[in-house]
C-alpha positions in Angstrom: 43.3 0.6 -19.7 42.0 1.4 -23.1 39.2 3.4 -24.5 37.2 0.3 -25.4 37.3 -1.1 -22.1 36.5 1.7 -20.2 33.4 2.5 -22.4 32.1 -0.9 -21.3 32.6 -0.5 -17.9 30.9 2.6 -18.0 28.2 0.7 -20.1 27.4 -1.9 -17.2 28.0 0.5 -14.6 25.2 2.9 -15.8 23.0 0.3 -16.7 23.1 -1.7 -13.0 21.2 0.8 -11.4 18.1 0.3 -13.9 18.6 -3.0 -13.9 18.3 -3.4 -10.1 14.6 -1.4 -10.4 13.1 -3.0 -13.1 9.9 -3.9 -12.2 9.1 -7.7 -12.8 7.1 -9.4 -15.7 4.0 -10.7 -14.5 4.1 -13.8 -13.0 3.1 -17.1 -13.9 -0.3 -17.4 -12.3 -1.2 -14.2 -13.6 -0.9 -14.6 -17.4 -2.0 -18.8 -16.7 -5.6 -17.1 -15.2 -6.2 -14.7 -18.2 -5.0 -17.2 -20.6 -7.3 -19.7 -18.9 -10.5 -17.0 -18.8 -9.7 -16.2 -22.3 -8.7 -19.0 -24.3 -7.3 -18.2 -27.8 -6.6 -14.2 -26.2 -3.6 -12.1 -26.7 -2.9 -10.6 -23.9 -0.8 -7.1 -25.2 0.4 -5.5 -21.7 1.1 -6.1 -17.7 1.6 -4.1 -15.3 1.8 -4.3 -11.5 0.1 -1.8 -9.6 -1.0 -1.3 -5.8 -4.5 -0.3 -5.1 -5.3 0.4 -1.7 -2.3 -1.1 0.1 -2.4 -4.4 -1.9 -0.4 -5.8 -4.9 -2.5 -6.5 -7.9 -1.8 -7.1 -11.8 -3.0 -5.2 -14.6 -3.6 -7.3 -17.9 -4.7 -5.8 -21.2 -5.9 -8.6 -23.8 -7.4 -9.0 -27.0 -9.9 -12.0 -27.4 -10.6 -13.7 -30.8 -13.3 -11.7 -31.4 -11.3 -9.2 -31.1 -12.8 -7.3 -27.7 -10.1 -5.1 -25.5 -10.2 -6.3 -22.2 -8.5 -5.5 -18.8 -8.2 -7.7 -15.9 -7.5 -7.0 -12.5 -5.8 -10.0 -11.5 -4.1 -10.7 -7.4 -1.2 -12.3 -7.6 -2.0 -15.5 -6.9 -4.0 -15.3 -10.2 -7.9 -14.3 -9.1 -9.7 -12.5 -11.5 -11.0 -9.3 -8.9 -12.3 -7.2 -12.0 -13.1 -7.4 -15.4 -13.3 -4.6 -17.8 -14.6 -4.2 -21.3 -14.7 -0.9 -23.4 -18.4 -0.7 -24.8 -20.3 2.0 -26.9 -21.7 4.8 -25.1 -25.0 4.0 -27.0 -24.8 0.4 -25.1 -24.8 2.2 -21.6 -28.2 1.0 -19.9 -31.0 3.7 -19.9 -30.7 3.8 -16.0 -27.3 4.4 -15.8 -27.4 7.6 -18.6 -30.4 8.7 -16.8 -28.4 9.1 -13.8 -25.2 10.1 -15.0 -27.3 13.0 -17.0 -29.1 14.4 -13.4 -25.5 14.6 -11.6 -23.4 15.6 -14.2 -26.0 17.7 -16.3 -23.3 19.7 -18.2 -21.5 16.7 -19.1 -21.4 14.6 -22.0 -20.0 10.8 -21.9 -16.9 10.2 -24.0 -16.5 6.8 -23.5 -17.4 4.0 -21.1 -16.6 0.3 -19.8 -18.5 -2.7 -18.5 -17.0 -3.8 -15.3 -17.9 -7.3 -14.0 -16.7 -8.7 -10.7 -15.9 -12.3 -9.8 -19.9 -12.5 -8.3 -21.3 -11.2 -11.7 -21.9 -7.4 -10.5 -21.8 -5.5 -13.2 -20.8 -1.5 -13.1 -20.4 1.0 -15.9 -17.5 3.6 -15.7 -18.3 6.7 -17.7 -15.6 9.0 -18.8 -16.2 12.9 -19.7 -13.6 16.1 -20.3 -15.1 19.2 -18.1 -14.7 22.6 -19.5 -11.0 23.3 -18.3 -9.9 19.4 -19.9 -10.1 17.6 -17.4 -10.6 14.1 -17.5 -13.3 12.4 -15.1 -14.7 8.8 -14.6 -17.7 8.1 -12.8 -19.1 4.5 -11.9 -22.8 3.7 -11.9 -24.5 0.2 -10.7 -26.2 -0.8 -13.7 -29.7 0.3 -11.8 -28.3 3.7 -12.3 -26.9 3.9 -7.9 -23.8 6.2 -8.0 -21.3 4.3 -7.3 -17.8 6.9 -7.1 -16.1 9.2 -8.9 -12.3 9.1 -9.9 
């Protein structure tokens, strides 16, 4: 066997396991649903996730208005949640008041407006504690606490 043939064979053998475990691209139903919900948008990323034991897809896109959105979709293409990054000063006062009461030493560094398919809106606020650890808390638009991640 020539040196060149041996090198090619080695490359093929080394790449085969990587090809076998590569994650699949997003299903057409997922990308089609994202494009249908936001025409003229550009899908910038798509990855498969498992949430509470169920497979879903996180699709990041940029709308024609230059908004950055993140959609969570089922494998069949149903939109489960839409997240839009918003300015902290766009958060409703009831949410800011509830956040300050629950986390008096924290300062929100970022926020996402989350919209469920039924129209329910929540706000996810992010901050870092004194040790630099990242935290996120979600509140309903009336200030009711939902969860902390």
